[in-house]
C-alpha positions in Angstrom: 0.2 0.0 -0.1 2.9 2.4 0.6 4.4 1.9 -2.8 0.8 2.4 -4.2 0.5 5.9 -2.3 4.1 6.9 -3.2 3.5 6.2 -6.9 0.1 8.0 -6.9 1.8 11.1 -5.3 4.4 11.1 -8.0 2.0 10.5 -10.8 -0.1 13.5 -9.5 2.8 15.8 -10.3 2.6 14.7 -14.1 0.2 16.6 -16.4 -2.1 15.0 -18.9 -0.3 17.0 -21.6 3.1 15.9 -20.7 2.0 12.1 -20.6 0.3 12.4 -24.1 3.7 13.8 -25.5 5.7 10.9 -24.7 7.1 8.9 -27.4 5.5 5.8 -28.6 6.9 2.6 -27.2 9.2 1.0 -29.5 10.8 -2.0 -27.6 8.8 -5.3 -28.3 9.8 -6.6 -24.8 8.0 -3.6 -23.0 5.0 -4.2 -25.5 4.9 -7.7 -24.6 5.2 -7.0 -20.8 2.1 -4.4 -21.0 0.1 -7.0 -22.9 0.7 -9.8 -20.4 -0.2 -7.3 -17.5 -3.2 -6.3 -19.4 -4.3 -9.9 -19.1 -3.0 -10.6 -15.6 -5.1 -7.7 -14.0 -8.4 -9.6 -14.8 -7.1 -12.8 -13.1 -6.1 -11.1 -9.9 -9.1 -9.1 -9.5 -11.0 -12.5 -8.8 -8.2 -14.4 -7.3 -5.3 -12.2 -5.4 -7.0 -8.9 -5.5 -4.4 -7.5 -3.0 -1.9 -7.9 -5.8 -4.2 -5.7 -8.4 -2.5 -2.3 -7.2 0.8 -3.9 -8.4 -0.2 -4.6 -11.7 -1.6 -0.8 -12.1 1.8 0.7 -10.9 3.6 -1.7 -13.1 1.8 -0.8 -16.3 1.8 3.1 -15.5 5.5 2.8 -14.6 6.5 1.0 -18.0 4.5 3.7 -19.9 6.1 6.6 -18.1 9.7 5.1 -18.7 9.4 3.7 -22.0 6.5 5.4 -24.0 3.3 5.4 -25.1 1.2 2.0 -26.3 -2.2 1.3 -27.0 -2.4 -0.7 -23.8 -1.5 2.6 -22.0 -5.1 3.3 -22.0 -5.9 0.5 -20.0 -3.2 1.4 -17.7 -4.4 4.8 -16.8 -8.0 3.8 -16.9 -7.2 1.2 -14.1 -5.4 4.0 -12.2 -8.3 6.3 -12.6 -10.6 3.4 -11.5 -8.5 2.6 -8.4 -8.5 6.4 -7.5 -12.5 6.8 -8.0 -13.6 3.4 -6.8 -13.5 4.0 -3.0 -13.6 7.9 -3.4 -10.0 8.3 -2.7 -9.4 11.0 -5.0 -12.2 11.8 -7.3 -10.5 14.7 -9.2 -7.3 12.4 -9.9 -9.9 9.7 -11.1 -11.5 12.1 -13.5 -8.1 13.5 -14.7 -6.6 10.2 -15.4 -9.8 8.7 -16.6 -10.0 11.4 -19.3 -6.4 10.5 -20.0 -7.3 6.9 -20.6 -10.1 8.1 -23.2 -7.7 10.3 -24.8 -5.1 7.6 -25.2 -7.8 5.3 -26.8 -8.7 7.9 -29.4 -5.1 8.5 -30.2 -4.2 4.8 -30.9 -7.8 4.0 -32.3 -7.3 0.6 -30.8 -11.0 -0.7 -30.9 -10.1 -4.1 -29.4 -9.6 -2.0 -25.9 -12.7 -0.1 -26.2 -14.7 -2.5 -23.9 -12.0 -2.4 -21.3 -11.2 1.0 -21.3 -15.0 1.9 -21.1 -15.9 -0.6 -18.3 -13.3 0.7 -16.1 -14.0 4.5 -16.9 -17.7 4.3 -16.7 -18.0 2.0 -13.6 -15.3 3.7 -11.5 -14.9 7.3 -12.7 -17.8 8.7 -14.8 -20.2 8.9 -11.8 -18.1 11.7 -10.1 -18.9 13.9 -13.2 -22.0 12.8 -14.7 -25.3 10.8 -14.0 -24.7 7.0 -14.3 -27.8 7.0 -16.8 -25.7 8.7 -19.3 -23.3 5.9 -19.8 -25.8 3.3 -20.9 -25.6 4.3 -24.9 -21.7 4.2 -24.8 -21.7 1.0 -23.0 -24.0 -0.7 -25.5 -21.5 0.5 -28.3 -18.4 -0.6 -26.3 -20.3 -4.0 -25.7 -20.9 -4.5 -29.5 -17.2 -3.5 -30.3 -15.9 -5.9 -27.8 -17.8 -8.8 -29.1 -16.7 -7.7 -32.6 -13.0 -7.7 -31.6 -12.8 -11.1 -29.6 -12.9 -9.2 -26.3 -16.1 -11.2 -25.3 -15.2 -11.0 -21.5 -15.4 -7.2 -21.1 -18.0 -7.1 -24.2 -20.5 -9.0 -22.0 -19.3 -7.0 -18.8 -20.4 -3.5 -20.7 -23.6 -5.2 -21.4 -24.1 -6.2 -17.7 -23.0 -3.0 -15.9 -26.0 -0.8 -16.5 -28.2 -3.4 -14.9 -26.8 -2.4 -11.4 -27.5 1.2 -11.8 -30.9 0.6 -13.7 -32.3 -1.6 -10.7 -32.8 1.8 -8.8 -35.3 3.2 -11.2 -36.2 0.5 -13.7 -39.0 -2.0 -13.4 -38.1 -5.4 -12.2 -39.5 -7.2 -15.5 -37.2 -5.1 -17.6 -34.3 -5.8 -15.5 -35.2 -9.6 -15.7 -35.6 -9.6 -19.1 -32.2 -7.9 -19.6 -30.4 -10.4 -17.5 -32.0 -13.4 -19.0 -30.6 -12.4 -22.3 -27.4 -11.5 -21.0 -27.0 -14.8 -19.2 -27.8 -16.6 -22.4 -25.1 -14.9 -24.2 -22.7 -15.5 -21.5 -23.6 -19.3 -21.9 -23.2 -19.3 -25.8 -19.7 -17.6 -25.3 -19.0 -20.0 -22.5 -17.9 -16.7 -20.6 -18.3 -17.1 -16.7 -16.0 -14.6 -15.5 -18.7 -12.0 -14.7 -21.6 -14.7 -14.9 -21.4 -15.4 -11.2 -21.4 -11.6 -10.2 -24.6 -10.9 -12.0 -26.4 -13.9 -10.6 -27.0 -12.6 -7.1 -28.4 -9.3 -8.6 -30.7 -11.3 -11.0 -31.9 -13.5 -8.1 -32.7 -10.3 -6.1 -34.8 -9.1 -8.8 -36.7 -12.3 -9.3 -37.2 -12.9 -5.5 -38.7 -9.4 -5.4 -41.1 -10.4 -8.2 -42.2 -13.4 -6.4 -40.0 -15.9 -8.6 -37.6 -17.2 -5.9 -38.0 -20.7 -4.5 -37.4 -20.0 -0.9 -40.3 -20.1 1.3 -38.7 -17.2 3.3 -38.9 -14.2 0.7 -36.2 -12.4 2.4 -33.9 -15.6 1.7 -31.8 -15.0 -1.6 -32.3 -18.2 -3.1 -34.0 -19.4 -6.4 -33.2 -21.1 -9.8 -30.5 -18.4 -10.7 -28.6 -18.1 -7.3 -28.9 -21.7 -5.6 -27.3 -23.0 -2.3 -25.2 -25.3 -4.4 -23.6 -22.4 -6.6 -22.7 -20.6 -3.4 -21.1 -23.4 -1.7 -19.1 -24.1 -5.0 -17.5 -20.6 -4.8 -14.6 -19.6 -2.6 -15.4 -17.6 0.4 -14.0 -14.3 -0.9 -15.4 -14.8 -4.3 -17.2 -11.5 -5.5 -20.6 -13.2 -6.1 -20.5 -14.2 -2.5 -19.9 -10.7 -1.4 -22.6 -9.4 -3.6 -24.9 -12.1 -2.6 -24.7 -10.8 1.1 -25.1 -7.4 -0.2 -28.5 -8.1 -1.8 -29.4 -10.1 1.2 -28.9 -7.2 3.3 -31.2 -5.1 1.0 -33.8 -7.9 1.3 -33.6 -8.0 5.1 -33.6 -4.2 5.2 -36.7 -4.0 2.9 -38.6 -6.6 4.9 -37.6 -5.4 8.3 -35.4 -7.9 9.5 -32.5 -5.6 10.7 -31.0 -8.2 13.1 -30.4 -10.4 10.2 -29.3 -7.4 8.0 -26.7 -6.4 10.4 -25.4 -9.9 10.5 -25.1 -10.1 6.7 -23.7 -6.7 6.4 -20.5 -8.0 8.2 -19.8 -10.0 5.0 -21.1 -7.6 2.6 -18.7 -4.7 3.7 -16.3 -6.7 1.6 -17.7 -4.9 -1.4 -16.8 -1.5 0.5 -13.2 -2.6 1.1 -12.6 -3.7 -2.6 -12.8 -1.3 -5.5 -16.2 -2.3 -7.2 -17.0 1.1 -8.3 -18.5 4.1 -6.3 -22.0 3.5 -7.3 -21.9 0.0 -6.0 -19.9 0.9 -2.9 -22.2 3.8 -2.0 -25.1 1.5 -2.1 -23.6 -1.0 -0.1 -22.3 1.7 2.5 -26.1 3.0 2.4 -27.8 -0.5 3.3 -25.4 -1.5 5.8 -25.5 1.8 7.7 -29.3 1.7 7.5 -29.2 -1.8 8.8 -27.2 -0.7 11.6 -29.2 2.5 12.7 -32.7 0.7 11.9 -31.5 -2.2 14.3 -30.6 0.7 16.9 -34.0 2.2 16.6 -35.7 -1.3 16.9 -33.8 -1.8 20.3 -34.3 1.7 21.4 -30.5 2.2 21.3 -29.0 5.6 21.1 -25.7 4.9 19.2 -25.1 3.6 15.6 -21.5 4.0 14.9 -21.4 2.1 11.5 -24.2 4.2 10.4 -22.5 7.6 11.4 -19.2 6.4 9.6 -21.0 5.5 6.4 -23.1 8.8 6.4 -20.2 10.8 6.9 -18.4 9.5 3.9 -22.0 9.5 1.8 -22.0 13.1 2.8 -18.3 13.7 1.5 -19.4 12.0 -1.8 -22.6 14.0 -2.1 -20.5 17.2 -2.0 -18.6 16.0 -5.2 -21.5 14.4 -7.0 -24.7 15.5 -5.4 -27.1 14.2 -8.2 -25.7 10.5 -7.6 -25.1 10.3 -3.9 -27.0 12.9 -2.0 -30.5 10.9 -2.0 -28.6 8.0 0.1 -26.8 10.6 2.3 -30.0 12.5 3.2 -32.1 9.3 3.9 -29.3 7.9 6.1 -29.1 11.1 7.8 -32.8 11.1 8.5 -32.5 7.9 10.1 -29.9 9.0 12.5 -31.8 12.1 13.3 -34.8 9.8 14.1 -32.7 7.8 16.2 -32.0 10.7 18.3 -35.6 11.7 18.0 -34.8 15.3 17.2 -37.2 18.1 16.2 -35.8 18.2 12.5 -36.5 14.4 11.6 -39.8 14.9 9.8 -38.2 17.7 7.6 -35.3 15.7 7.0 -37.3 12.7 5.8 -39.4 14.8 3.6 -36.2 16.5 2.1 -34.7 13.1 1.5 -37.8 11.7 -0.2 -38.0 14.8 -2.4 -34.5 14.2 -3.8 -35.1 10.3 -4.1 -38.7 11.0 -5.9 -36.9 13.2 -8.4 -35.0 10.4 -9.5 -37.5 8.0 -9.1 -35.4 5.5 -6.9 -38.0 2.7 -6.4 -36.3 0.8 -3.5 -35.2 3.9 -1.4 -38.2 5.7 -1.8 -40.3 2.8 -0.8 -37.7 2.2 2.2 -37.8 6.0 3.2 -41.6 6.3 2.9 -42.2 3.2 5.2 -39.4 4.6 7.9 -40.9 8.0 8.1 -44.5 6.2 8.7 -42.9 4.2 11.5 -41.5 7.4 12.9 -44.9 9.3 12.9 -46.6 6.4 14.4 -44.2 5.2 17.0 -42.5 8.5 18.0 -45.4 11.2 17.1 -48.6 9.1 17.5 -49.7 10.3 14.0 -51.6 7.5 12.7 -53.4 9.3 10.1 -50.2 10.7 8.4 -48.4 7.4 8.9 -51.1 5.5 6.9 -50.5 7.9 3.9 -46.8 7.1 4.0 -47.2 3.2 4.4 -49.7 3.3 1.3 -47.1 5.5 -0.5 -44.2 2.7 0.3 -46.1 -0.2 -0.8 -47.5 1.5 -3.9 -43.8 2.2 -4.9 -42.8 -1.3 -4.5 -45.8 -2.4 -6.7 -44.7 0.3 -9.3 -41.4 -1.1 -9.1 -42.9 -4.4 -10.1 -42.6 -6.3 -7.0 -45.0 -9.3 -6.3 -48.1 -8.9 -4.1 -46.5 -11.3 -1.6 -43.6 -8.9 -1.5 -45.6 -5.9 -1.0 -47.7 -7.9 1.8 -44.5 -8.9 3.6 -43.1 -5.2 3.3 -46.3 -4.1 4.9 -45.6 -6.0 7.9 -45.5 -3.2 10.3 -48.7 -1.2 9.1 -50.7 -2.0 12.2 -52.5 1.1 14.1 
């Protein structure tokens, strides 16, 4: 880690223009080394992710010392992704993400388009623009990736929008897209990202009432099975993602104690570079589980929630359109925990922001939590009924099954 920060400080003193003026790499050995590292980083990301920073440093070092090559676009896309993925330095992430795109255009290497776009749009883009603006470009990158033989990242580009779309797209559309994507992965015998997508697809199907588990909050079905999870290594990204969606399911259905337990495993997503949108949503739901469980037990402290709320606040200052809704709702929960006078206004403010983006799960969750606050702390049953109705209505609008909506409305007793 020391080498990473020392190198990142060194690189921060280099301007994009000075790097673009470097000569073209001519030594075949260095070109070959860059190609090997380009292949290696994907393998390490799924097996020894602690070594991934070394690959990024080595690719950038070879470029700075021996000149530019088409693979340099991937090197700086990786560096930008690493700086932006956990919010380490969004400004540097944007700077080197733009450099990666400029290098891709300079060499016109279509075979690297899918990789550069996957890294840029998953780890960098959201610090400047709305994630929804990436859909068209990723569709093009996916097509180019398939045409040039990079099926691995071509299919990843096809799947990346699903994580973002889940927040504001009806479930049946998500289900259809992921079913088609999994069929394409099967045809191309591509499994690198297949197991990572399966927990997301199972989450959508479970909310639609298509899961096979008797317990609706248990993330199992035909897509993500017990056998599949047991076959994966403990630290495999698919298992981490399964725990994230298990936290979300438990939060939606009021199982806060279980959500807290699952969140202890889900935080692996926060520790690893999975992209700021994914990390922010994981922080929100793990923090929400912590404060909701504290409210349920009438505790006054929620240290995990406060830590993630602080980080989401920092991120919302840099990209308010993408992170302020989550920050405001988690802050409202913490305010409700202390039963402060501003609680109602904070919930209303959070819901106004989330409704503007039509974020289905968060609007449903926020409306229900405000209803519970009004009922339990203020004794206002009439207004509480209105927010309970709004919460289940939003869940049904999302495409959730009647069974899910009924389970979600478990606390609507007066």
